[in-house]
C-alpha positions as CSV (number, residue, x, y, z in Angstrom):
1,M,64.2,116.5,110.5
2,T,64.6,115.1,107.0
3,H,66.6,111.9,106.3
4,R,69.3,114.0,104.6
5,E,69.8,116.1,107.8
6,I,70.0,113.0,110.0
7,L,72.6,111.5,107.6
8,T,74.6,114.7,107.6
9,I,74.6,114.8,111.4
10,L,75.6,111.1,111.6
11,L,78.5,111.7,109.2
12,L,79.7,114.7,111.1
13,V,79.7,112.6,114.4
14,I,81.7,109.9,112.5
15,L,84.1,112.6,111.4
16,I,84.7,113.8,114.9
17,I,85.2,110.2,116.1
18,C,87.7,109.6,113.3
19,A,89.6,112.8,114.0
20,V,90.0,112.0,117.7
21,S,90.8,108.4,117.0
22,V,93.7,109.3,114.6
23,N,95.4,111.1,117.4
24,I,94.7,108.5,120.1
25,I,95.6,105.3,118.3
26,T,99.2,104.2,118.9
27,D,99.4,101.7,116.1
28,L,100.5,103.6,113.0
29,L,98.8,101.3,110.5
30,Q,95.4,101.6,112.3
31,S,95.9,105.4,112.4
32,V,96.5,105.6,108.7
33,I,93.4,103.5,108.0
34,T,91.4,105.7,110.3
35,F,92.7,108.8,108.4
36,M,91.7,107.3,105.1
37,A,88.2,106.6,106.5
38,Y,88.0,110.2,107.7
39,S,88.9,111.4,104.2
40,F,86.3,109.1,102.6
41,V,83.5,110.3,105.0
42,M,84.6,113.9,104.3
43,A,84.2,113.3,100.6
44,V,80.6,112.0,101.2
45,V,79.9,115.1,103.3
46,W,81.1,117.3,100.4
47,I,78.8,115.5,98.0
48,L,75.9,115.9,100.4
49,M,76.6,119.6,100.6
50,E,76.2,119.7,96.8
51,S,79.8,120.2,96.0
52,P,80.8,117.2,93.9
53,D,84.1,118.7,92.7
54,L,85.4,119.0,96.2
55,G,84.0,115.5,97.1
56,I,85.8,113.9,94.2
57,T,89.0,115.8,95.0
58,E,88.8,114.8,98.6
59,A,88.3,111.1,97.7
60,A,91.2,111.1,95.2
61,V,93.7,113.1,97.2
62,G,92.7,112.6,100.8
63,A,91.7,108.9,100.8
64,G,93.6,107.9,97.7
65,V,97.0,109.5,97.2
66,S,97.7,110.6,100.8
67,G,96.7,107.2,102.1
68,I,98.9,105.3,99.7
69,L,101.9,107.6,100.5
70,F,101.4,107.0,104.2
71,L,101.2,103.3,103.7
72,M,104.3,103.3,101.6
73,T,106.1,105.3,104.3
74,L,105.0,102.9,107.0
75,K,106.3,100.0,104.9
76,K,109.7,101.7,104.5
77,I,109.9,102.6,108.2
78,R,109.2,99.0,109.2
79,R,111.8,97.7,106.8
80,E,114.4,100.0,108.2
81,D,113.5,99.0,111.7
82,E,114.2,95.3,110.8
83,H,117.7,96.2,109.5
84,D,119.0,98.9,111.7
85,P,122.6,99.9,110.9
86,A,123.1,101.1,114.5
87,D,122.8,97.5,115.7
88,E,125.6,96.5,113.4
89,M,127.9,99.3,114.7
90,E,127.3,98.2,118.3
91,E,128.2,94.6,117.4
92,R,131.4,95.8,115.8
93,E,132.4,98.0,118.8
94,L,131.6,95.3,121.4
95,P,134.6,93.0,120.6
96,E,137.0,96.0,120.5
97,K,135.9,97.0,124.0
98,E,136.4,93.4,125.3
99,Q,139.9,93.3,123.8
100,S,140.8,96.6,125.4
101,N,139.5,95.3,128.8
102,E,141.6,92.2,128.5
103,G,144.7,94.2,127.8
104,E,144.2,96.3,130.9
105,K,143.9,93.2,133.1
106,A,147.3,91.9,132.0
């Protein structure tokens, strides 16, 4: 086996590990980072397969643009979790229920 074949096999094993990890990891940030690593390794595999146009596209779109969009989405989701409008509605409804219960007692 040549060094190139060994490197290709190693990268394919890393791809399989990344693909499985993305589905197993429960933390969304770690999952996005693993997805970006998968895309980067896939770009290297494309280059090793002598297809630099696909490698550059995979690096730009897969690891670059998609990764940034996922990270921005995570940031927006976490910001909305901190300020949940449903919590405010529950707080507003709670005093009204207490008032109606007091009226029934009298």
